[in-house]
C-alpha positions in Angstrom: -52.9 63.9 -60.6 -55.5 64.7 -63.3 -53.7 67.3 -65.3 -53.6 67.5 -69.1 -51.6 64.8 -70.8 -53.0 64.5 -74.3 -56.1 65.5 -76.3 -59.2 63.4 -76.1 -60.6 62.0 -79.3 -64.3 62.7 -80.1 -65.8 59.5 -81.5 -66.0 56.3 -79.4 -63.1 53.9 -79.5 -63.6 51.2 -82.1 -62.6 48.5 -79.6 -65.3 49.7 -77.2 -68.0 49.9 -79.8 -67.3 46.4 -81.2 -66.5 44.9 -77.8 -69.6 45.7 -75.6 -71.9 46.0 -78.6 -75.5 47.2 -78.1 -76.5 48.5 -74.7 -79.5 46.2 -74.9 -77.5 43.0 -75.1 -79.4 39.7 -75.5 -82.1 40.7 -73.0 -83.0 43.9 -74.7 -86.4 44.2 -73.0 -84.5 44.8 -69.7 -83.2 48.2 -71.0 -85.4 51.1 -69.8 -83.3 54.0 -70.9 -80.1 54.9 -72.7 -78.5 58.3 -72.5 -75.4 59.4 -74.4 -73.2 61.9 -72.5 -71.0 63.7 -75.1 -67.3 64.0 -74.9 -66.0 67.2 -73.3 -62.9 69.0 -74.4 -60.7 70.2 -71.5 -59.6 73.7 -70.9 -56.0 74.0 -69.6 -54.2 76.9 -68.0 -50.7 78.0 -67.3 -49.0 77.1 -64.0 -49.4 79.8 -61.3 -46.5 82.2 -61.3 -46.0 81.6 -57.6 -45.5 77.8 -58.0 -41.8 76.9 -57.8 -40.2 75.6 -60.9 -39.1 72.4 -59.1 -42.7 71.6 -58.3 -43.7 72.2 -61.9 -41.0 69.9 -63.1 -42.1 67.2 -60.6 -45.6 67.3 -62.1 -44.1 67.1 -65.6 -42.3 63.9 -64.6 -45.6 62.2 -63.7 -47.2 63.2 -67.0 -48.9 66.5 -66.1 -47.7 69.0 -68.7 -50.4 71.7 -67.9 -53.0 71.9 -65.3 -56.8 72.2 -66.0 -58.3 75.6 -65.4 -60.3 74.6 -62.4 -57.2 73.3 -60.7 -55.4 76.6 -61.1 -58.5 78.5 -59.9 -58.7 76.5 -56.7 -55.0 76.7 -56.0 -54.8 80.4 -56.6 -57.7 81.1 -54.3 -56.2 79.0 -51.5 -52.8 80.6 -52.0 -54.3 84.1 -51.6 -56.0 83.3 -48.3 -59.5 82.1 -49.2 -61.0 78.8 -48.0 -61.9 76.7 -51.1 -64.8 74.4 -51.9 -63.5 72.3 -54.8 -66.4 70.3 -56.1 -65.8 68.7 -59.5 -66.3 65.3 -61.0 -64.4 62.0 -60.3 -61.0 62.0 -62.0 -61.1 65.8 -62.6 -57.7 66.2 -60.8 -58.7 67.7 -57.4 -55.5 66.4 -56.0 -53.4 68.7 -58.1 -55.6 71.6 -57.2 -54.7 71.4 -53.5 -51.1 70.0 -53.9 -50.0 73.2 -55.7 -50.3 75.5 -52.7 -49.3 72.8 -50.2 -46.1 72.1 -52.1 -45.3 75.8 -52.6 -45.5 76.4 -48.9 -44.1 73.2 -47.4 -41.4 72.3 -50.0 -40.7 75.6 -51.6 -40.7 77.5 -48.3 -42.8 80.3 -49.8 -45.2 82.2 -47.6 -48.8 82.4 -48.8 -50.6 85.7 -48.9 -52.2 86.8 -45.6 -55.7 85.7 -44.9 -58.6 87.8 -46.0 -60.2 87.1 -42.6 -59.5 88.8 -39.2 -56.2 87.7 -37.6 -56.5 85.0 -34.9 -56.6 86.2 -31.4 -54.7 83.3 -29.7 -53.0 83.7 -26.3 -49.9 81.7 -27.1 -47.1 84.3 -27.2 -44.5 81.9 -28.6 -43.8 79.8 -31.6 -41.9 76.6 -32.1 -39.3 76.9 -34.9 -37.8 74.5 -37.4 -40.7 74.2 -39.9 -41.7 77.4 -41.5 -44.9 76.0 -43.0 -46.9 72.7 -42.4 -50.0 71.3 -44.0 -52.6 68.7 -42.9 -54.5 66.3 -45.1 -57.7 64.6 -43.8 -59.4 61.6 -45.5 -62.4 59.7 -44.2 -60.4 56.4 -44.3 -56.9 55.2 -43.4 -56.6 53.6 -46.9 -57.2 56.9 -48.7 -54.6 58.7 -46.6 -52.0 56.0 -47.5 -53.0 56.2 -51.2 -52.3 59.9 -51.1 -48.9 59.3 -49.5 -48.0 56.9 -52.4 -49.2 59.5 -54.9 -47.0 62.2 -53.3 -44.0 59.8 -53.1 -44.3 59.2 -56.9 -43.5 62.9 -57.4 -39.9 62.0 -56.4 -39.3 65.2 -54.4 -36.3 65.2 -52.1 -36.3 67.2 -48.9 -40.0 67.0 -48.5 -40.7 65.1 -45.2 -44.3 63.8 -45.3 -46.0 61.1 -43.3 -49.2 59.2 -43.0 -50.3 58.6 -39.4 -53.2 56.7 -38.0 -54.1 54.5 -35.1 -51.9 51.7 -36.4 -48.8 53.8 -36.7 -45.8 52.7 -34.5 -44.8 55.1 -31.7 -41.4 55.9 -33.3 -43.0 56.7 -36.7 -45.6 58.9 -35.0 -42.9 60.8 -33.0 -40.9 61.4 -36.2 -44.0 62.8 -37.9 -44.6 65.1 -35.0 -41.1 66.5 -35.1 -40.3 66.4 -38.8 -43.2 66.1 -41.1 -44.3 69.2 -43.0 -47.3 67.4 -44.7 -49.2 65.1 -42.4 -51.8 62.7 -43.9 -54.4 61.3 -41.5 -58.1 61.0 -40.8 -60.6 62.8 -38.5 -60.4 60.0 -35.9 -56.7 60.5 -35.2 -57.2 64.3 -35.2 -60.0 63.9 -32.7 -58.6 61.2 -30.4 -54.9 62.0 -30.5 -53.6 65.2 -32.1 -56.0 67.7 -30.6 -56.0 66.2 -27.0 -52.2 66.0 -27.2 -51.8 69.4 -28.9 -48.9 70.4 -26.7 -46.8 67.7 -28.3 -47.8 68.9 -31.8 -47.2 72.6 -31.0 -44.5 72.9 -33.7 -46.8 71.5 -36.3 -49.8 73.5 -35.3 -48.0 76.8 -35.0 -46.8 76.6 -38.6 -50.1 75.2 -40.1 -50.8 76.9 -43.3 -53.2 74.6 -45.2 -55.7 71.9 -44.3 -57.0 69.6 -47.0 -60.4 67.9 -46.3 -60.7 65.3 -49.0 -63.8 63.3 -50.1 -65.9 65.8 -48.1 -69.2 64.4 -49.5 -68.7 61.6 -47.0 -69.1 64.1 -44.2 -72.8 64.3 -43.8 -75.4 63.5 -41.1 -74.1 62.7 -37.7 -70.6 61.8 -38.9 -70.3 65.1 -40.9 -71.6 67.1 -37.9 -69.1 65.5 -35.6 -66.3 66.2 -38.0 -67.4 69.8 -38.4 -67.1 70.2 -34.6 -63.6 68.6 -34.7 -62.5 71.0 -37.3 -63.8 73.9 -35.1 -61.6 72.5 -32.3 -58.7 72.4 -34.7 -59.2 76.0 -35.9 -59.4 77.1 -32.2 -56.2 75.4 -31.2 -54.3 76.6 -34.3 -55.4 80.2 -33.5 -54.1 79.8 -29.9 -50.7 78.8 -31.4 -50.8 81.8 -33.7 -51.8 80.1 -37.0 -54.8 80.7 -39.3 -54.8 77.8 -41.8 -56.7 78.0 -45.1 -58.9 75.0 -45.8 -59.3 73.3 -49.2 -62.4 71.1 -49.0 -62.5 68.7 -52.0 -65.6 66.7 -52.8 -67.4 65.0 -55.6 -70.1 67.0 -57.4 -72.3 68.3 -54.6 -75.3 70.6 -54.1 -74.3 74.0 -52.7 -70.6 73.1 -52.1 -69.8 76.6 -50.9 -72.5 76.6 -48.3 -71.7 73.1 -47.2 -68.1 74.0 -46.8 -68.9 77.0 -44.7 -71.2 74.9 -42.5 -68.5 72.2 -42.1 -65.8 74.7 -41.1 -68.0 77.1 -39.2 -67.0 80.1 -41.3 -69.1 82.7 -43.2 -70.0 81.7 -46.7 -68.2 84.9 -47.9 -64.9 83.4 -46.7 -65.3 80.5 -49.2 -64.5 80.4 -52.9 -66.4 77.8 -54.7 -64.8 76.0 -57.7 -67.5 73.7 -59.2 -67.0 74.0 -63.0 -65.1 71.0 -64.2 -62.7 71.9 -67.0 -61.1 68.5 -67.4 -61.4 66.5 -70.6 -63.8 63.5 -70.7 -64.6 60.9 -73.3 -68.2 60.0 -74.4 -70.1 58.0 -71.8 -73.2 55.9 -72.5 -75.5 55.5 -69.4 -77.9 52.6 -69.4 -80.7 51.8 -67.0 -81.7 48.2 -66.9 -84.8 46.7 -65.1 -84.1 42.9 -65.3 -86.4 40.0 -64.6 -83.6 38.1 -62.9 -82.1 39.0 -59.5 -79.9 42.1 -59.4 -76.9 40.1 -58.4 -77.4 37.6 -61.2 -77.8 40.5 -63.7 -74.7 42.3 -62.4 -72.6 39.1 -62.6 -73.8 38.4 -66.2 -73.0 42.0 -67.3 -69.6 41.9 -65.6 -68.7 38.6 -67.3 -69.9 39.7 -70.8 -68.0 43.0 -70.4 -64.7 41.5 -69.5 -65.0 38.9 -72.2 -65.5 41.7 -74.7 -62.1 43.1 -73.6 -63.5 45.9 -71.5 -62.0 46.4 -68.0 -65.1 46.7 -65.7 -66.0 47.5 -62.1 -69.4 46.2 -60.7 -70.4 48.1 -57.6 -72.4 46.0 -55.2 -74.0 47.2 -51.9 -72.7 44.6 -49.5 -69.4 42.7 -48.9 -71.2 39.4 -49.2 -72.7 40.6 -52.5 -69.3 41.6 -53.9 -68.0 38.1 -53.2 -71.1 36.5 -54.7 -71.0 38.6 -57.9 -67.3 38.1 -58.4 -67.6 34.3 -58.0 -70.6 34.0 -60.4 -69.0 36.3 -63.0 -65.8 34.3 -62.9 -67.7 31.1 -63.3 -69.5 32.4 -66.4 -66.2 33.7 -67.9 -64.5 30.3 -67.3 -67.5 28.4 -68.8 -67.8 30.7 -71.9 -64.1 30.8 -72.5 -63.9 27.0 -72.4 -66.8 26.7 -74.8 -65.6 29.2 -77.3 -63.6 27.4 -80.0 -62.2 30.7 -81.2 -61.2 32.0 -77.8 -57.6 33.3 -77.6 -54.9 31.2 -76.0 -54.1 31.7 -72.4 -56.1 31.8 -69.2 -59.6 33.4 -69.1 -59.8 37.0 -67.9 -59.6 37.2 -64.1 -62.2 38.8 -61.9 -61.9 39.4 -58.2 -63.9 40.9 -55.3 -62.7 44.2 -53.7 -64.3 45.2 -50.4 -63.6 46.6 -47.0 -61.9 44.3 -44.5 -59.0 43.2 -46.8 -55.5 43.6 -45.5 -53.8 46.7 -46.9 -51.2 44.6 -48.8 -54.0 42.5 -50.5 -56.0 45.6 -51.4 -52.9 47.3 -52.9 -52.2 44.1 -55.0 -55.7 44.2 -56.4 -55.4 48.0 -57.2 -52.1 47.4 -58.9 -53.6 44.5 -60.9 -56.4 46.8 -62.1 -53.8 49.5 -63.0 -51.6 47.2 -65.1 -54.5 45.2 -66.7 -53.8 41.8 -65.1 -57.3 42.1 -63.5 -60.1 42.4 -66.0 -62.9 43.1 -63.6 -63.8 43.5 -60.0 -67.0 43.3 -58.0 -66.6 46.0 -55.4 -68.2 47.7 -52.5 -68.0 51.5 -52.2 -64.4 51.1 -51.0 -63.5 51.6 -54.7 -65.9 54.6 -54.8 -63.9 56.5 -52.3 -61.2 58.0 -54.5 -58.5 55.3 -54.2 -55.9 55.4 -56.8 -57.5 53.6 -59.7 -57.0 55.4 -63.0 -60.2 54.3 -64.7 -62.0 51.5 -66.5 -64.0 51.0 -69.6 -67.3 50.1 -68.0 -69.1 50.4 -64.6 -72.0 48.2 -63.5 -74.1 49.2 -60.5 -76.1 46.5 -58.7 -78.8 48.8 -57.5 -79.0 52.6 -57.1 -76.3 53.6 -54.5 -78.7 55.8 -52.6 -77.9 59.3 -53.7 -77.2 61.0 -57.1 -73.8 62.1 -55.7 -72.8 58.5 -55.1 -74.2 57.5 -58.5 -72.0 60.0 -60.3 -69.0 59.2 -58.1 -69.3 55.5 -59.1 -70.0 56.4 -62.7 -66.9 58.6 -62.8 -64.8 55.5 -62.5 -65.6 54.8 -66.2 -63.6 56.4 -68.9 -61.0 58.1 -66.7 -58.4 58.2 -69.5 -60.7 60.1 -71.8 -61.8 57.0 -73.7 -65.4 56.0 -74.4 -67.1 54.3 -71.6 -70.4 52.7 -70.5 -72.2 53.0 -67.1 -75.1 50.5 -66.4 -77.5 50.8 -63.5 -79.2 47.5 -62.7 -82.3 48.4 -60.7 -83.5 46.4 -57.7 -86.9 45.6 -56.4 -87.1 48.8 -54.4 -89.3 51.9 -54.6 -86.4 54.3 -55.4 -84.9 52.1 -58.1 -88.3 51.5 -59.7 -89.0 55.2 -59.6 -85.7 56.0 -61.4 -86.4 53.4 -64.0 -89.7 55.1 -64.7 -88.3 58.7 -64.4 -84.6 58.6 -65.6 -84.5 62.4 -65.8 -84.8 62.4 -62.0 -81.4 60.7 -61.9 -79.6 62.1 -64.9 -80.9 65.7 -65.2 -81.5 66.8 -61.6 -78.7 68.4 -59.4 -77.1 66.3 -56.8 -78.4 66.5 -53.2 -77.2 69.1 -50.8 -75.2 67.7 -47.8 -77.1 67.7 -44.5 -75.1 68.9 -41.5 -76.3 69.8 -38.0 -73.2 70.7 -35.9 -75.5 72.8 -33.6 -77.2 69.6 -32.4 -76.9 69.9 -28.6 -76.4 66.2 -28.1 -73.3 66.4 -30.3 -72.2 69.9 -29.3 -72.1 69.2 -25.5 -69.5 66.4 -25.6 -67.4 68.3 -28.2 -67.4 71.4 -26.0 -66.3 69.2 -23.1 -63.4 67.9 -25.2 -62.5 71.5 -26.2 -62.5 72.6 -22.6 -60.0 69.8 -21.7 -57.8 71.1 -24.5 -58.1 74.8 -23.5 -60.5 76.3 -21.0 -63.7 77.5 -22.6 -64.7 81.1 -22.6 -67.6 83.1 -23.9 -65.5 84.2 -26.8 -65.4 80.6 -28.0 -68.9 81.2 -29.4 -67.0 82.5 -32.4 -65.9 78.9 -33.0 -68.8 76.8 -31.8 -71.9 79.0 -32.3 -74.4 81.0 -30.3 -75.4 78.1 -28.0 -71.9 77.7 -26.6 -72.5 79.4 -23.3 -75.9 77.8 -22.7 -74.5 74.3 -23.4 -71.4 75.0 -21.2 -73.7 76.0 -18.4 -75.6 72.7 -18.8 -72.4 70.8 -18.7 -71.5 72.7 -15.5 -74.8 71.8 -13.9 -74.1 68.2 -14.7 -70.7 68.2 -13.2 -68.6 67.8 -16.4 -67.3 71.3 -16.3 -66.4 73.8 -13.5 -66.9 77.5 -13.9 -64.0 79.8 -12.8 -63.3 83.5 -13.4 -61.4 82.8 -16.6 -63.7 80.2 -18.1 -65.0 76.6 -17.9 -62.6 73.8 -17.1 -62.9 70.0 -17.5 -63.2 68.4 -14.1 -62.8 64.7 -14.6 -59.7 62.4 -14.7 -60.8 60.6 -17.9 -60.3 62.0 -21.4 -63.4 63.8 -22.7 -62.8 62.6 -26.3 -63.2 59.0 -25.4 -66.9 59.5 -24.8 -67.4 60.6 -28.4 -67.9 58.2 -31.3 -67.4 60.3 -34.5 -69.0 57.8 -36.7 -72.0 56.8 -34.7 -72.6 59.0 -31.7 -73.1 55.9 -29.5 -70.8 54.7 -26.7 -73.2 52.0 -25.4 -72.9 49.4 -28.1 -73.8 45.8 -27.4 -71.2 43.2 -28.2 -72.4 40.0 -29.9 -70.3 37.2 -28.5 -70.1 33.5 -29.6 -70.3 31.5 -26.4 -68.2 28.5 -27.5 -65.2 30.6 -28.8 -65.5 34.0 -27.1 -65.3 35.5 -30.5 -66.9 39.0 -30.9 -69.1 38.8 -34.1 -70.2 42.4 -34.1 -71.7 45.4 -32.3 -75.2 46.9 -32.2 -76.7 49.9 -30.6 -79.3 49.0 -27.9 -82.3 49.6 -30.0 -81.0 47.5 -32.9 -79.8 44.8 -30.4 -83.4 44.4 -29.2 -84.5 44.0 -32.7 -81.7 41.6 -33.9 -80.3 39.7 -30.9 -83.2 39.5 -28.4 -83.5 36.3 -26.4 -84.5 33.5 -28.8 -83.6 35.3 -32.0 -81.9 33.6 -34.9 -78.9 35.8 -35.7 -77.3 35.7 -39.2 -73.6 36.5 -39.6 -71.6 35.9 -42.8 -73.9 33.1 -44.0 -73.9 31.3 -40.6 -76.9 31.1 -38.2 -76.7 31.5 -34.4 -79.3 31.2 -31.7 -79.3 34.0 -29.1 -79.2 32.7 -25.6 -79.1 35.9 -23.6 -79.2 39.7 -24.1 -77.7 41.6 -21.1 -78.1 45.4 -21.5 -76.2 46.1 -18.2 -73.2 44.1 -19.4 -73.7 45.3 -23.0 -73.4 41.8 -24.5 -75.5 39.3 -26.3 -74.5 35.6 -26.1 -75.1 33.5 -29.1 -74.3 29.9 -30.1 -74.0 28.4 -33.6 -77.2 26.5 -34.5 -79.4 25.5 -37.4 -82.9 25.5 -35.7 -84.8 25.2 -39.0 -86.6 28.6 -38.5 -86.0 32.3 -38.7 -87.3 34.9 -36.3 -89.0 38.3 -36.9 -89.4 40.9 -34.1 -92.6 42.6 -33.4 -92.5 46.2 -32.0 -94.8 48.6 -30.3 -94.3 52.3 -31.0 -95.8 55.5 -29.6 -95.2 59.1 -30.7 -95.9 62.4 -28.9 -95.6 65.9 -30.6 -93.5 68.1 -28.3 -93.4 71.2 -30.6 -94.6 72.1 -34.0 -92.3 74.5 -35.9 -93.8 74.6 -39.3 -96.8 73.3 -41.3 -98.4 73.7 -44.6 -101.4 72.3 -46.5 -100.9 69.3 -48.7 -104.0 68.5 -50.7 -106.7 67.5 -48.2 -104.2 67.1 -45.5 -101.2 68.8 -43.8 -97.5 68.4 -43.6 -95.9 69.3 -40.3 -92.3 69.6 -39.0 -91.2 69.8 -35.4 -89.9 68.0 -32.4 -91.3 64.7 -31.1 -90.7 62.0 -28.5 -91.0 58.5 -29.7 -90.8 55.3 -27.7 -90.2 51.8 -29.1 -90.3 48.4 -27.5 -89.8 45.0 -28.9 -92.8 43.1 -27.4 -92.6 39.6 -29.0 -91.1 37.7 -31.9 -92.4 35.2 -34.5 -90.8 32.0 -35.6 -91.0 31.3 -39.3 -90.1 28.2 -41.2 -86.8 29.0 -42.9 -87.9 27.2 -46.1 -91.7 27.7 -46.4 -91.9 31.0 -44.5 -95.0 30.1 -42.6 -95.4 31.3 -38.9 -94.9 28.6 -36.3 -95.7 30.7 -33.2 -95.4 34.0 -31.4 -93.4 34.4 -28.2 -93.7 37.4 -25.8 -90.6 39.3 -24.7 -89.8 41.5 -21.7 -87.4 44.1 -23.0 -86.9 47.8 -22.0 -88.7 50.7 -23.7 -86.4 53.1 -25.6 -87.2 56.8 -25.8 -85.9 59.2 -28.3 -86.4 63.0 -28.6 -85.8 64.1 -32.1 -86.9 66.1 -35.2 -89.7 64.8 -37.3 -91.9 65.4 -40.3 -95.5 64.1 -40.1 -98.5 63.9 -42.3 -102.1 64.3 -41.1 -105.2 63.6 -43.1 -108.8 64.0 -41.8 -110.6 60.8 -41.7 -113.6 62.7 -43.1 -111.7 63.1 -46.4 -111.7 59.3 -46.9 -114.7 57.5 -48.3 -116.8 56.0 -45.6 -116.8 52.7 -47.3 -113.1 52.1 -46.5 -112.8 50.1 -43.2 -110.5 51.4 -40.5 -108.3 48.3 -40.8 -107.8 48.9 -44.5 -107.1 52.6 -43.8 -104.4 51.6 -41.3 -102.9 49.2 -43.8 -102.8 51.8 -46.5 -101.1 54.3 -44.2 -98.5 51.6 -43.4 -97.8 51.1 -47.1 -97.5 54.9 -47.6 -94.9 54.9 -44.7 -92.8 52.2 -46.5 -93.1 53.9 -49.9 -92.2 57.4 -48.7 -89.2 56.1 -46.7 -88.0 54.3 -49.7 -88.1 57.4 -51.9 -86.7 59.8 -49.3 -83.1 59.6 -50.4 -84.0 61.3 -53.6 -84.7 64.5 -51.5 -82.4 64.1 -48.4 -79.1 62.3 -48.7 -79.8 59.8 -45.9 -78.9 56.2 -45.4 -81.3 53.3 -44.7 -81.2 53.7 -40.9 -81.0 57.5 -40.7 -84.8 58.0 -40.7 -87.6 55.7 -39.5 -91.3 55.9 -39.9 -94.4 55.1 -37.9 -98.0 55.0 -39.1 -100.5 55.3 -36.2 -103.9 53.6 -36.2 -106.7 56.0 -37.3 -107.6 58.2 -34.3 -111.3 58.5 -34.0 -110.9 61.1 -31.2 -109.0 63.6 -33.2 -110.5 62.4 -36.5 -107.0 62.2 -38.0 -104.8 59.7 -39.7 -101.1 60.4 -38.9 -97.9 59.1 -40.5 -94.6 60.2 -38.9 -91.0 60.2 -40.2 -88.3 60.9 -37.6 -84.5 61.3 -37.5 -82.8 58.5 -35.7 -80.3 60.9 -34.0 -81.2 62.6 -30.8 -82.3 66.2 -31.4 -82.4 65.4 -35.1 -79.9 65.2 -38.0 -81.7 67.5 -40.5 -83.0 64.7 -42.8 -86.7 65.0 -42.0 -86.5 68.8 -42.2 -85.3 68.3 -45.8 -88.3 65.9 -46.3 -90.6 68.7 -45.2 -89.1 71.2 -47.6 -89.4 68.6 -50.5 -92.9 67.5 -49.4 -94.8 68.1 -52.6 -92.2 66.5 -54.9 -91.6 63.7 -52.4 -95.2 62.6 -52.2 -95.9 63.2 -55.8 -93.1 60.8 -56.6 -94.7 58.2 -54.2 -98.0 58.6 -56.0 -96.3 58.0 -59.4 -94.5 54.9 -58.1 -97.5 53.2 -56.5 -99.8 53.9 -59.5 -97.3 52.7 -62.1 -96.0 49.6 -60.3 -97.2 46.6 -62.2 -97.9 44.4 -59.2 -101.4 43.6 -58.0 -101.4 43.9 -54.3 -97.9 45.3 -53.4 -94.3 44.3 -53.8 -90.8 45.5 -52.7 -90.8 48.0 -55.6 -93.7 49.9 -54.0 -95.2 49.3 -50.6 -93.5 46.2 -49.2 -90.4 46.7 -46.9 -88.5 43.5 -46.1 -87.2 44.9 -42.8 -90.5 46.0 -41.4 -91.0 45.0 -37.7 -94.8 45.8 -37.7 -96.1 43.3 -40.3 -99.2 42.8 -38.2 -100.4 46.2 -39.4 -100.9 44.8 -42.9 -100.5 46.5 -46.3 -103.1 47.7 -48.8 -101.7 49.1 -52.0 -105.0 50.4 -53.3 -105.7 52.4 -50.2 -102.1 53.7 -50.2 -102.7 55.1 -53.7 -106.1 56.6 -52.4 -104.3 58.4 -49.5 -101.6 59.8 -51.8 -104.2 61.1 -54.2 -105.9 62.9 -51.3 -102.6 64.5 -50.4 -101.9 65.5 -54.0 -102.3 68.9 -55.6 -106.0 69.1 -56.6 -105.0 70.3 -60.1 -102.7 67.4 -60.6 
């Protein structure tokens, strides 16, 4: 629960210092930076006077004698009617902060203070009795909700009916939860697909709803976060109709502007949110090491994991992919076994055990791994971010990251797994051959001293708002007054839905007109309902799903498709049936798609000068089409041939940021072909560094560098959101324009390669290799865009 149990000693533990030894290790030249984070003494507080004694005693039984100050601050604000943004570090005890008010209301039967906001104006004139107060817990994954259920059960409280419910819950258990549970633990998907559409069956629960906990809220960003924000608006609307006005406690890892993000997620004024972001928990000293190895990232991570566990330090190695987790765990165990066998002075017994931990495991297997970590039977794990997501692991001695995880928030979330019990710890980041990793190795302060990124949300996106309003209308007829929940565009979007036949206007509002459920047209985690299934012909097995654009790139006719180490040859791609048919094969070659892209500016909203050029932000239309594919020898990599394709053109209207540079600013001696290649490299490099300024994933934003236009006299490079109407990422890129491109100039000029590499201008997933790359011209273009006084 993260409360105070015992004081934390200042100096590092002797076992740690002698076990892991120097940060440099035998390959000292790989170490680029070492930072010592000092220990922090915790500040505790008294239990709130409104918290029942029985609850205090339950926390005592699980080892929490006194809460930390930030836990009491968050609990007190929630109890007195304020929404709370609780944003403190990993292992700071956020669970205790929201459980105090939840338990006081749902177990103690106490009534919280009235809200500081206007009372809800619902039309339900009745209430369902039996449960004076209920509370709802939302986690981004099923596993985390069940972890919370186990943590609550460990309190040993009788007479507190709680339940975890998700899509796998049996009907009888779900019915019991509806009728009896006072604390319901679930995920946004069940809330969206089941509870809200079936709200009449949940009337007793909703009418008594006092608190809603939104845990791991840093996961709710981009399209997924915007969809969840709209679901929470639907929840608030229905709760008000049943006469309730729940207080929300939004818990997240350290985040940029947590109060503003919480307000945007919930759709409330920022004045209605109390921000608690000063961590008062105790922490032992932490050593942060940045390594830039000559070996592969996976090899280095496996070696560090093996050395660490052999030194007696329990260790987690975070690896980006499921396959990588399996590979690193296997290699590390092999090294441990070999070194243990060779060491004549090794202790008796079996060598330390290392395992992989990733998504896709059965819940029972996952829990066994977690328990083995807890009790020390497991010395190390190579894990995907499934172990980043707040599951119940008390802490380890060391963390190794196989590559920068994409955002500072994710970095500190993973780093927080080290030293959870107040002991000394080490965090090692092993950089990859990637522009962002290379930049951080050169500029460690950009990682360690800068604030974490703000969360990007865009719930007003009409492509998301329309289907969500349709779902809300099926739950309760929409009225103009619902703009208070869904924003100023509510009526305009409802009218468009009416014109399209989805809604019907009557005197008292807009009604859903169709027999199907509106929620079934919404994919919270993707915003696509037209996914293409990849089917193995010989077995009928579904190997995976892709959106139509990605399907054209990956499973076009004739493509070699890779899946879990196996190769398949694509026989057919049928967009009408939404299926790609593949057959297991080893043809001796790999394929690479070639694309054609065109961009039109529809509206320019902002622009500003940037050196000799300009940076623009606005709305664009972009069309992409896979036109042909190359066959390359799978061993030598040489091109065998090029095959034309006849695939549909895909059009996207979205937000974009684009660079323009007058051709006249470039030296006349640079040929147009080299200029195009330099722009192509700038596109790759800037995309690689963008997550430092906008918390986007690899496929959230794409780029396009057009050929130099002699008509306009301009060179244009465009970066666009992959979500229709935009997701906010490229707008953040515009706001960070100077720092973003200065970082790109630093990276390309300090990279030690001669003509380009994956650490600067080369992108392994590029589908327009025919445009070429020119590192020297990329640097020239960035200098022209730089501040003249730089």
